[in-house]
C-alpha positions as CSV (number, residue, x, y, z in Angstrom):
1,X,62.1,97.4,58.8
2,X,60.1,96.4,55.7
3,X,60.9,92.8,56.5
4,X,59.8,93.3,60.1
5,X,56.6,94.9,59.1
6,X,55.9,92.2,56.6
7,X,56.5,89.6,59.3
8,X,54.2,91.4,61.7
9,X,51.6,91.7,59.0
10,X,51.8,88.0,58.2
11,X,51.5,87.2,61.9
12,X,48.4,89.4,62.1
13,X,46.6,87.8,59.2
14,X,47.6,84.3,60.1
15,X,45.9,84.9,63.5
16,X,43.0,87.1,62.3
17,X,41.9,85.6,59.1
18,X,40.8,82.2,60.6
19,X,39.0,84.0,63.4
20,X,37.1,86.3,61.1
21,X,36.3,83.4,58.7
22,X,35.1,81.3,61.7
23,X,33.1,84.3,63.0
24,X,31.4,85.0,59.7
25,X,30.6,81.3,59.3
26,X,29.2,81.2,62.8
27,X,27.1,84.3,62.1
28,X,25.8,82.7,58.9
29,X,24.8,79.5,60.8
30,X,23.2,81.5,63.6
31,X,21.4,83.7,61.2
32,X,19.9,80.7,59.4
33,X,19.2,78.5,62.5
34,X,16.3,80.5,64.1
35,X,14.5,80.7,60.7
36,X,15.0,77.0,60.2
37,X,13.8,76.2,63.7
38,X,10.9,78.5,63.3
39,X,10.0,76.8,60.1
40,X,10.4,73.4,61.7
41,X,8.1,74.4,64.5
42,X,5.3,75.6,62.3
43,X,3.3,72.5,63.0
44,X,3.5,73.2,66.7
45,X,0.1,74.9,67.3
46,X,-2.2,74.4,70.3
47,X,-5.0,76.5,69.0
48,X,-6.7,73.3,68.0
49,X,-6.2,72.2,71.5
50,X,-8.7,70.1,73.4
51,X,-12.1,71.3,74.3
52,X,-11.9,73.5,77.3
53,X,-15.3,72.5,78.5
54,X,-16.7,69.1,77.7
55,X,-20.1,69.7,79.1
56,X,-22.8,67.1,78.7
57,X,-24.3,64.6,81.1
58,X,-26.6,61.8,79.9
59,X,-30.3,62.3,80.3
60,X,-31.2,60.9,83.7
61,X,-27.6,59.7,84.2
62,X,-26.4,58.9,87.7
63,X,-24.7,61.5,89.9
64,X,-21.5,59.5,89.6
65,X,-21.5,59.8,85.8
66,X,-22.2,63.5,86.0
67,X,-19.4,63.9,88.6
68,X,-17.0,62.0,86.4
69,X,-17.9,64.1,83.3
70,X,-17.5,67.3,85.2
71,X,-14.1,66.2,86.6
72,X,-12.9,65.3,83.1
73,X,-14.2,68.7,81.9
74,X,-12.2,70.5,84.6
75,X,-9.1,68.4,83.9
76,X,-9.3,69.2,80.1
77,X,-9.9,72.8,80.9
78,X,-6.8,72.9,83.1
79,X,-4.8,71.2,80.4
80,X,-6.0,73.7,77.9
81,X,-4.7,76.6,80.0
82,X,-1.4,74.8,80.3
83,X,-1.2,74.4,76.5
84,X,-2.0,78.0,76.0
85,X,0.7,79.1,78.5
86,X,3.1,76.7,76.8
87,X,2.3,78.2,73.4
88,X,2.7,81.8,74.7
89,X,6.1,81.1,76.2
90,X,7.2,79.2,73.0
91,X,6.2,82.2,70.8
92,X,8.0,84.5,73.2
93,X,11.2,82.5,72.7
94,X,10.7,82.6,69.0
95,X,10.4,86.4,69.2
96,X,13.6,86.5,71.4
97,X,15.4,84.4,68.8
98,X,14.3,86.8,66.0
99,X,15.6,89.7,68.0
100,X,18.9,87.9,68.5
101,X,19.1,87.3,64.8
102,X,18.7,91.0,64.1
103,X,21.6,91.7,66.5
104,X,23.8,89.2,64.8
105,X,23.0,90.6,61.4
106,X,24.0,94.1,62.6
107,X,27.2,92.7,63.9
108,X,27.9,90.9,60.6
109,X,27.2,94.1,58.7
110,X,29.6,96.1,60.9
111,X,32.4,93.6,60.3
112,X,31.6,93.4,56.5
113,X,31.6,97.2,56.1
114,X,34.9,97.8,57.9
115,X,38.3,97.7,56.3
116,X,39.7,94.3,57.3
117,X,43.2,95.7,57.0
118,X,42.5,98.3,59.7
119,X,41.0,95.8,62.2
120,X,43.3,95.5,65.2
121,X,43.9,92.5,67.3
122,X,41.9,94.2,70.1
123,X,38.8,94.6,67.9
124,X,39.1,91.0,66.7
125,X,39.4,89.9,70.3
126,X,36.3,92.0,71.2
127,X,34.4,90.5,68.3
128,X,35.4,87.0,69.3
129,X,34.1,87.6,72.8
130,X,30.9,89.0,71.6
131,X,30.4,86.1,69.2
132,X,31.1,83.5,71.9
133,X,28.7,85.3,74.2
134,X,26.0,85.4,71.5
135,X,26.6,81.8,70.7
136,X,26.0,80.8,74.3
137,X,22.9,83.0,74.6
138,X,21.4,81.6,71.4
139,X,22.2,78.0,72.4
140,X,20.3,78.6,75.7
141,X,17.4,80.1,73.8
142,X,17.3,77.2,71.4
143,X,17.4,74.8,74.4
144,X,14.6,76.6,76.1
145,X,12.6,76.5,72.8
146,X,13.2,72.8,72.6
147,X,12.0,72.3,76.2
148,X,8.9,74.3,75.4
149,X,8.2,72.2,72.3
150,X,8.6,69.0,74.3
151,X,6.5,70.2,77.2
152,X,3.8,71.3,74.7
153,X,3.9,67.9,73.0
154,X,3.7,66.1,76.4
155,X,0.8,68.3,77.6
156,X,-1.0,67.8,74.3
157,X,-0.6,64.0,74.5
158,X,-1.8,64.1,78.1
159,X,-4.9,66.1,77.2
160,X,-5.6,63.7,74.3
161,X,-5.3,60.7,76.7
162,X,-7.8,62.3,79.0
163,X,-10.2,62.8,76.1
164,X,-9.7,59.2,75.0
165,X,-10.4,57.8,78.5
166,X,-13.6,59.9,78.7
167,X,-14.9,58.3,75.5
168,X,-15.1,61.6,73.7
169,X,-13.3,62.1,70.4
170,X,-12.1,65.7,70.0
171,X,-10.4,66.7,66.7
172,X,-6.9,67.9,67.5
173,X,-7.2,71.0,65.3
174,X,-10.5,72.2,66.7
175,X,-10.7,75.2,69.0
176,X,-14.4,74.6,69.9
177,X,-15.8,74.2,73.4
178,X,-18.4,71.6,72.5
179,X,-18.2,67.9,72.2
180,X,-16.9,66.3,69.1
181,X,-19.3,63.4,69.6
182,X,-21.4,62.0,66.8
183,X,-24.6,64.0,66.4
184,X,-27.7,64.0,64.2
185,X,-28.5,67.2,62.3
186,X,-31.1,68.0,65.0
187,X,-28.6,67.4,67.8
188,X,-26.2,69.9,66.1
189,X,-28.9,72.4,65.5
190,X,-29.9,72.2,69.2
191,X,-26.3,72.5,70.3
192,X,-25.8,75.6,68.3
193,X,-29.0,77.2,69.8
194,X,-28.7,76.1,73.4
195,X,-25.3,74.5,74.0
196,X,-21.6,75.2,73.9
197,X,-22.0,75.3,70.1
198,X,-23.7,78.6,70.7
199,X,-20.6,79.8,72.7
200,X,-18.4,78.9,69.8
201,X,-20.5,80.6,67.2
202,X,-20.8,83.7,69.4
203,X,-17.0,83.8,70.1
204,X,-16.4,83.8,66.3
205,X,-18.3,87.1,65.8
206,X,-15.7,89.2,67.5
207,X,-15.4,92.7,65.9
208,X,-13.1,95.7,66.7
209,X,-15.3,98.7,67.5
210,X,-12.7,101.0,69.0
211,X,-9.1,100.6,68.0
212,X,-6.0,101.9,69.8
213,X,-4.1,104.4,67.7
214,X,-0.4,103.8,67.1
215,X,1.9,105.0,69.8
216,X,-1.1,105.7,72.2
217,X,-0.1,106.9,75.6
218,X,-2.3,104.2,77.0
219,X,-3.4,101.5,74.5
220,X,-7.1,100.8,74.7
221,X,-9.8,99.0,72.7
222,X,-13.4,97.8,72.6
223,X,-14.3,94.5,71.1
224,X,-18.0,93.6,70.5
225,X,-19.7,90.3,69.7
226,X,-22.9,90.7,67.8
227,X,-24.8,87.6,67.0
228,X,-28.2,87.0,65.4
229,X,-30.2,84.1,67.1
230,X,-32.3,83.5,64.0
231,X,-34.8,81.3,65.8
232,X,-35.7,84.1,68.3
233,X,-38.9,86.0,67.4
234,X,-42.1,87.2,68.9
235,X,-43.0,87.0,72.6
236,X,-42.6,90.7,73.2
237,X,-38.8,90.3,73.6
238,X,-36.3,92.6,71.9
239,X,-34.6,91.3,68.8
240,X,-32.3,93.9,67.3
241,X,-31.8,93.7,63.5
242,X,-28.0,93.3,64.0
243,X,-28.5,90.7,66.7
244,X,-27.8,90.6,70.4
245,X,-24.5,91.8,71.6
246,X,-22.1,92.1,74.5
247,X,-18.7,93.9,74.5
248,X,-15.4,93.9,76.3
249,X,-13.0,96.8,76.7
250,X,-9.4,97.3,77.9
251,X,-8.2,100.4,79.6
252,X,-11.6,102.1,79.7
253,X,-12.3,105.1,82.0
254,X,-15.6,105.7,83.7
255,X,-16.2,108.9,85.5
256,X,-18.7,108.0,88.2
257,X,-19.4,111.6,89.0
258,X,-21.3,111.5,85.7
259,X,-23.2,108.3,86.4
260,X,-26.6,108.9,88.0
261,X,-29.1,106.7,89.7
262,X,-29.4,104.1,92.4
263,X,-32.0,101.8,94.0
264,X,-34.7,103.4,96.0
265,X,-35.6,100.3,98.1
266,X,-38.5,99.2,95.8
267,X,-38.8,97.8,92.3
268,X,-38.2,100.5,89.7
269,X,-40.8,101.1,87.0
270,X,-40.4,99.4,83.7
271,X,-37.8,101.3,81.6
272,X,-36.5,103.1,84.7
273,X,-34.2,100.2,85.9
274,X,-31.2,101.5,84.0
275,X,-28.6,104.0,85.2
276,X,-28.2,107.4,83.6
277,X,-25.0,108.7,82.0
278,X,-23.8,112.2,81.2
279,X,-21.8,112.7,78.0
280,X,-18.2,111.9,78.5
281,X,-18.9,109.6,81.5
282,X,-17.1,106.8,79.6
283,X,-13.9,107.5,77.6
284,X,-10.7,105.9,76.3
285,X,-7.8,106.7,74.0
286,X,-9.1,104.3,71.3
287,X,-10.6,105.5,68.0
288,X,-14.0,104.4,66.7
289,X,-13.9,102.0,63.7
290,X,-16.3,101.7,60.9
291,X,-18.1,98.9,62.9
292,X,-19.3,101.3,65.6
293,X,-23.1,101.5,65.7
294,X,-24.5,103.2,68.8
295,X,-28.0,101.7,68.3
296,X,-26.7,98.1,68.3
297,X,-25.8,98.0,72.0
298,X,-28.1,96.3,74.4
299,X,-30.6,98.8,76.0
300,X,-28.6,99.5,79.2
301,X,-25.4,100.0,77.2
302,X,-27.0,102.4,74.7
303,X,-27.4,104.9,77.4
304,X,-23.8,104.7,78.4
305,X,-22.2,104.5,75.0
306,X,-24.0,107.2,73.2
307,X,-21.9,109.7,75.1
308,X,-18.6,107.8,74.7
309,X,-15.5,110.0,74.2
310,X,-13.0,108.6,71.7
311,X,-9.4,109.6,71.4
312,X,-9.5,110.9,75.0
313,X,-6.5,112.3,76.8
314,X,-5.3,110.2,79.7
315,X,-5.9,112.1,83.0
316,X,-3.0,112.5,85.4
317,X,-2.4,109.4,87.5
318,X,-3.4,111.3,90.7
319,X,-6.9,111.9,89.3
320,X,-8.1,108.3,88.9
321,X,-8.1,105.0,90.6
322,X,-7.4,101.6,88.9
323,X,-9.5,98.5,88.9
324,X,-7.1,95.7,88.0
325,X,-9.7,92.8,88.3
326,X,-11.7,91.9,85.3
327,X,-15.0,93.7,85.9
328,X,-18.5,92.5,84.7
329,X,-21.2,95.2,84.5
330,X,-24.4,93.3,85.2
331,X,-27.5,95.1,84.2
332,X,-30.4,92.8,85.4
333,X,-33.7,92.0,83.9
334,X,-36.7,94.1,84.8
335,X,-38.1,91.1,86.7
336,X,-34.8,90.1,88.3
337,X,-36.6,89.1,91.6
338,X,-38.1,86.3,89.5
339,X,-35.9,83.2,89.2
340,X,-37.1,82.4,85.7
341,X,-36.3,85.9,84.3
342,X,-33.1,86.2,86.3
343,X,-31.8,82.8,85.1
344,X,-31.6,84.3,81.7
345,X,-29.2,86.9,83.0
346,X,-27.2,84.4,84.9
347,X,-26.8,81.9,82.1
348,X,-25.9,84.8,79.8
349,X,-23.2,86.0,82.3
350,X,-21.9,82.5,82.6
351,X,-21.8,82.0,78.9
352,X,-20.1,85.3,78.2
353,X,-17.6,85.4,81.1
354,X,-16.5,81.8,81.3
355,X,-17.4,80.0,78.0
356,X,-16.7,82.8,75.5
357,X,-14.2,85.1,77.2
358,X,-12.8,82.4,79.5
359,X,-12.5,84.6,82.5
360,X,-11.8,83.2,86.0
361,X,-14.7,83.9,88.4
362,X,-12.3,83.7,91.3
363,X,-10.8,87.0,90.0
364,X,-14.0,88.6,88.7
365,X,-15.5,91.7,90.1
366,X,-19.3,91.9,89.5
367,X,-20.9,95.3,89.6
368,X,-24.7,95.5,89.8
369,X,-25.1,98.2,87.1
370,X,-28.7,99.1,87.5
371,X,-31.3,100.6,89.9
372,X,-32.8,97.3,91.2
373,X,-32.7,96.4,94.8
374,X,-30.4,93.6,95.8
375,X,-33.2,91.1,95.6
376,X,-33.5,87.4,96.6
377,X,-30.6,86.2,94.5
378,X,-27.9,88.5,95.8
379,X,-26.3,85.6,97.6
380,X,-26.3,83.5,94.4
381,X,-24.4,86.2,92.4
382,X,-21.9,86.7,95.2
383,X,-21.2,83.1,95.9
384,X,-21.1,81.8,92.3
385,X,-19.9,84.7,90.2
386,X,-17.9,87.1,92.4
387,X,-16.7,84.8,95.2
388,X,-13.6,86.7,96.3
389,X,-14.8,90.3,95.8
390,X,-17.9,91.8,97.4
391,X,-20.5,92.8,94.9
392,X,-20.4,96.5,94.0
393,X,-22.7,99.2,92.6
394,X,-22.0,102.3,90.7
395,X,-22.4,104.3,93.9
396,X,-19.4,102.4,95.4
397,X,-17.1,104.2,93.0
398,X,-16.1,107.8,93.1
399,X,-14.7,110.0,90.4
400,X,-12.7,108.5,87.5
401,X,-11.8,104.8,87.5
402,X,-9.6,103.0,85.0
403,X,-10.9,99.5,84.2
404,X,-8.1,97.3,82.9
405,X,-10.7,94.8,81.5
406,X,-14.4,95.5,81.6
407,X,-17.4,93.5,80.1
408,X,-20.8,94.9,79.2
409,X,-23.5,92.4,80.0
410,X,-25.5,90.5,77.4
411,X,-29.0,91.4,78.6
412,X,-31.7,88.9,79.4
413,X,-33.8,89.4,76.3
414,X,-30.9,87.7,74.5
415,X,-31.2,84.7,76.8
416,X,-31.9,81.1,75.9
417,X,-34.5,80.4,78.6
418,X,-37.5,82.0,76.7
419,X,-39.2,79.4,74.5
420,X,-41.9,81.8,73.4
421,X,-39.4,83.6,71.2
422,X,-38.6,80.5,69.3
423,X,-41.9,80.2,67.4
424,X,-44.6,77.6,67.6
425,X,-42.7,74.4,66.6
426,X,-39.3,72.8,66.7
427,X,-37.4,74.0,69.8
428,X,-39.1,71.5,72.1
429,X,-37.5,68.7,70.3
430,X,-34.1,69.7,71.7
431,X,-32.9,67.8,74.7
432,X,-30.1,68.5,77.1
433,X,-27.8,71.4,76.8
434,X,-24.1,71.2,77.4
435,X,-24.2,74.9,78.4
436,X,-27.0,74.4,80.9
437,X,-25.2,71.4,82.3
438,X,-22.0,73.4,82.9
439,X,-24.0,76.3,84.4
440,X,-25.8,74.1,86.9
441,X,-22.6,72.3,87.8
442,X,-20.9,75.7,88.4
443,X,-23.7,77.0,90.6
444,X,-24.1,73.8,92.6
445,X,-20.3,73.5,93.0
446,X,-20.1,77.1,94.3
447,X,-22.6,76.1,97.0
448,X,-20.8,72.8,97.7
449,X,-23.8,70.8,96.5
450,X,-22.5,69.3,93.3
451,X,-21.3,66.0,94.8
452,X,-24.6,65.0,96.6
453,X,-25.7,61.4,96.7
454,X,-29.1,60.9,95.0
455,X,-32.2,60.1,97.1
456,X,-32.4,56.4,97.8
457,X,-36.2,56.4,97.2
458,X,-38.7,58.7,95.5
459,X,-38.5,62.0,97.4
460,X,-41.3,64.4,96.6
461,X,-41.0,68.2,97.0
462,X,-44.3,70.1,96.5
463,X,-44.0,73.8,96.4
464,X,-47.0,75.9,97.3
465,X,-47.4,79.6,96.7
466,X,-49.1,81.4,99.6
467,X,-50.4,84.9,99.9
468,X,-49.0,87.2,102.5
469,X,-49.5,90.8,103.7
470,X,-46.4,91.8,101.7
471,X,-47.5,90.2,98.4
472,X,-50.7,89.0,96.9
473,X,-49.2,86.2,94.9
474,X,-51.0,84.4,92.1
475,X,-51.4,80.7,91.1
476,X,-52.2,79.6,94.6
477,X,-53.4,75.9,94.8
478,X,-57.0,76.1,96.0
479,X,-57.1,72.7,97.6
480,X,-53.6,72.0,99.0
481,X,-54.8,69.5,101.5
482,X,-56.3,67.3,98.8
483,X,-52.9,67.1,97.1
484,X,-51.0,66.4,100.3
485,X,-53.5,63.6,101.0
486,X,-52.7,62.0,97.7
487,X,-49.0,62.2,98.4
488,X,-49.5,60.5,101.8
489,X,-51.1,57.5,100.1
490,X,-47.7,56.6,98.8
491,X,-45.6,53.6,100.0
492,X,-41.9,53.9,100.5
493,X,-41.7,57.6,99.5
494,X,-40.6,60.8,101.3
495,X,-42.2,64.2,100.9
496,X,-41.8,67.8,101.9
497,X,-44.1,70.8,101.5
498,X,-42.5,74.2,101.1
499,X,-43.1,77.8,100.2
500,X,-39.8,78.7,98.5
501,X,-40.7,82.4,98.8
502,X,-40.0,82.2,102.5
503,X,-36.6,80.6,102.2
504,X,-33.1,82.0,101.5
505,X,-31.5,80.9,98.3
506,X,-29.0,78.5,99.8
507,X,-31.8,76.7,101.8
508,X,-33.8,76.5,98.6
509,X,-30.9,75.0,96.7
510,X,-30.2,72.4,99.4
511,X,-33.8,71.4,99.5
512,X,-34.2,71.1,95.8
513,X,-30.9,69.2,95.3
514,X,-32.1,66.4,97.6
515,X,-35.4,65.8,95.8
516,X,-36.1,63.8,92.7
517,X,-39.8,64.6,92.2
518,X,-40.7,68.3,92.1
519,X,-44.4,69.4,92.0
520,X,-45.7,72.9,91.6
521,X,-48.1,75.2,89.8
522,X,-46.7,77.1,86.8
523,X,-44.4,79.8,88.2
524,X,-40.8,81.0,88.4
525,X,-39.8,78.7,91.2
526,X,-40.0,75.7,88.8
527,X,-36.8,77.0,87.3
528,X,-35.2,75.1,90.2
529,X,-35.7,72.0,88.0
530,X,-32.1,72.5,86.8
531,X,-30.8,72.0,90.4
532,X,-32.7,68.8,91.2
533,X,-31.0,65.4,91.7
534,X,-29.3,64.2,88.6
535,X,-32.3,61.9,87.8
536,X,-35.5,63.7,88.5
537,X,-39.1,64.4,87.3
538,X,-40.9,67.8,87.2
539,X,-44.7,67.8,87.5
540,X,-46.0,71.2,86.3
541,X,-49.6,72.1,87.1
542,X,-50.9,74.4,84.4
543,X,-54.0,76.6,85.1
544,X,-56.5,76.6,82.3
545,X,-55.4,80.0,81.0
546,X,-51.6,79.5,80.7
547,X,-50.0,78.1,77.6
548,X,-46.3,78.8,78.4
549,X,-43.7,76.1,77.8
550,X,-40.9,77.7,79.8
551,X,-40.3,74.8,82.2
552,X,-40.8,72.1,79.7
553,X,-37.8,73.6,77.9
554,X,-35.9,74.1,81.2
555,X,-36.5,70.4,82.1
556,X,-35.2,69.2,78.7
557,X,-32.2,71.5,78.8
558,X,-31.3,70.2,82.3
559,X,-31.8,66.6,81.3
560,X,-34.9,66.0,83.5
561,X,-38.2,64.3,82.8
562,X,-41.1,66.6,82.3
563,X,-44.7,65.6,83.2
564,X,-47.4,68.2,82.7
565,X,-51.0,68.3,83.9
566,X,-53.6,70.9,83.1
567,X,-56.6,71.9,85.2
568,X,-59.9,72.3,83.4
569,X,-61.8,74.0,86.2
570,X,-61.7,77.8,86.1
571,X,-59.7,79.6,88.7
572,X,-61.2,81.9,91.3
573,X,-59.9,85.4,91.9
574,X,-58.9,87.3,95.0
575,X,-58.0,90.7,93.6
576,X,-55.2,90.1,91.1
577,X,-54.4,86.7,92.6
578,X,-55.9,83.5,91.3
579,X,-56.6,80.2,93.1
580,X,-56.2,77.0,91.0
581,X,-58.5,74.0,91.8
582,X,-56.7,70.7,91.1
583,X,-58.6,67.5,90.4
584,X,-57.2,65.0,93.0
585,X,-57.8,62.0,90.7
586,X,-55.9,63.6,87.9
587,X,-53.1,64.6,90.3
588,X,-52.9,61.0,91.6
589,X,-52.4,59.6,88.0
590,X,-49.6,62.1,87.3
591,X,-47.9,61.5,90.6
592,X,-48.2,57.7,90.2
593,X,-46.3,57.9,86.9
594,X,-43.6,60.1,88.4
595,X,-43.1,57.8,91.3
596,X,-43.0,54.7,89.0
597,X,-40.2,56.3,87.1
598,X,-38.3,57.5,90.2
599,X,-38.3,54.0,91.7
600,X,-36.0,53.0,88.8
601,X,-33.5,55.8,89.4
602,X,-30.0,54.9,90.4
603,X,-30.0,51.4,91.9
604,X,-33.8,51.3,92.5
605,X,-35.5,48.0,91.8
606,X,-39.2,48.4,92.8
607,X,-41.4,48.1,89.7
608,X,-44.5,49.9,91.0
609,X,-46.1,53.3,91.4
610,X,-47.3,55.5,94.2
611,X,-49.0,52.7,96.1
612,X,-47.0,49.5,96.0
613,X,-47.4,45.9,97.0
614,X,-45.1,45.3,100.0
615,X,-43.8,42.0,98.3
616,X,-42.5,44.1,95.4
617,X,-40.9,46.6,97.7
618,X,-39.1,43.8,99.6
619,X,-37.3,42.8,96.3
620,X,-35.3,45.9,96.6
621,X,-32.8,45.5,99.5
622,X,-32.0,49.2,99.3
623,X,-35.4,49.8,100.9
624,X,-34.5,47.9,104.1
625,X,-33.3,50.8,106.2
626,X,-36.3,53.0,105.3
627,X,-39.4,51.1,106.3
628,X,-39.9,52.7,109.7
629,X,-38.9,56.2,108.4
630,X,-41.5,56.0,105.6
631,X,-44.1,54.2,107.8
632,X,-44.2,51.4,105.2
633,X,-45.2,47.8,106.1
634,X,-42.5,45.2,105.6
635,X,-43.2,41.7,104.2
636,X,-41.5,38.7,102.6
637,X,-40.3,39.4,99.0
638,X,-42.3,38.2,96.0
639,X,-41.3,34.6,94.9
640,X,-39.3,35.2,91.7
641,X,-38.3,31.6,91.1
642,X,-39.2,30.2,87.6
643,X,-42.1,27.9,88.2
644,X,-42.0,25.7,85.1
């Protein structure tokens, strides 16, 4: 019997020992492999990525160049998203691998702690099956990780190729939105104040103001982005000591039964345009951090956040509704019926939502979070910023609503369209803004007006403000007919007279986009300069009493040519409305210069001004189809042969 037992024991160990040894060796290899691979992949990082928005068109560049740049911007943006998704999946696989490693370590420990003499053949067989299964799973995981790494490298190479073909050099380890092109110190300063450099700087200020506690029933948070625009001062605009700020939150509740106020059908008084909030109207499970400062929020948000309830209990699911779409709470400027003031809100919203937070407007829900009426730009907000979801107001919600992702607006006083707040000197040296370029491309694209052929000849749009029974507008041109008469003196030009106040926004945009010379008295409508043809001139008529530089800045930021003229005659008054007399001779000189420039846009080849010798016009074959339409006399071209 003893011999038999010894024989049986020998057979057991002869079978078991190699298996255990192989298993332990396999465990050791598997245990080391993920760490080695992880270490080896440390250099795989897409955070540097390629700029998501390459956003600059050359001053006065052609529509084709602008279209090419925008297409490249979109391509690089798409690649950026692909890279980020690749990195996310790659990191997920690494986490899976780490989890597998823990499992193998536990298995190893269980084998090591047991008495080898008591391990039966059945247990060994079970361990062997588990090890083989684990080996197969880990091999699949490593293969998937390898595929991810290769896909990432390929996408990164493709993105770099796109950047190379665009002529833009972007450092591979930069996460910035702006161009990596060569700049002077002034260029960089301007980019940081008005361009995508501002987006980058603002994004880097992210602070946690409300933190989710460990093991929260529903994790929630509030992140705020305070930024001091040091150049902003004066002009009667708010400049909080801690800077301007917007915030975003996740899993935030708003009880709309505690939100009061709505529009009355007329413009609210100054200071009364904000909604009112009872204490506890906004709450979440998160806990305030040391960063929280209730006075730092923008004016509309101060009202809401002063009664914020921290560490709140999650209501029963039957007591609240859920808003899954990212939601933007847009509290508009006190003069939001004015395109100039409202442009500050719109550019801020574009900068915050797309350039900083990188939200997708096709998924965005915009809520008009104020007491203003819809106003003349309701269509603009709907089409460009909330295209797939009807605009809402606070009154459209009832009871408690859980917002999975909500953004509090960066109010218009923080905008970059107010040159007054920049002091007396310096800002007007800035030219072109990558942020403005992307904004205008976004709006025009939303209305299907981005890819519009430029006017073939100088096309003049003159905007007149006219009084009506509904509104006694100011800055009315006293002698409209004199200016129209000067325009009609022109050869080979088109012109149109409009009162933009009588047109819907889409019609305004279509009219502006097909013009390359825009004329008007100082007023909000001149903000349309950003939507003119790619190469264009703005002639701004200043009354004797206005010194604002709003539209000079807007022209430069949009890459347009700015030509000012100032009247010296005093205005006449009709109640609170003024009429501006314009000297026809001075207007003729300004318009002549604008037309002379516009004739050289695109493929134009007529070197002359408002009135032009027909022999010079005949040199430009592009004019041939337009003689009858413009009532211009045709003649033989000028003899350009060298005479000597």
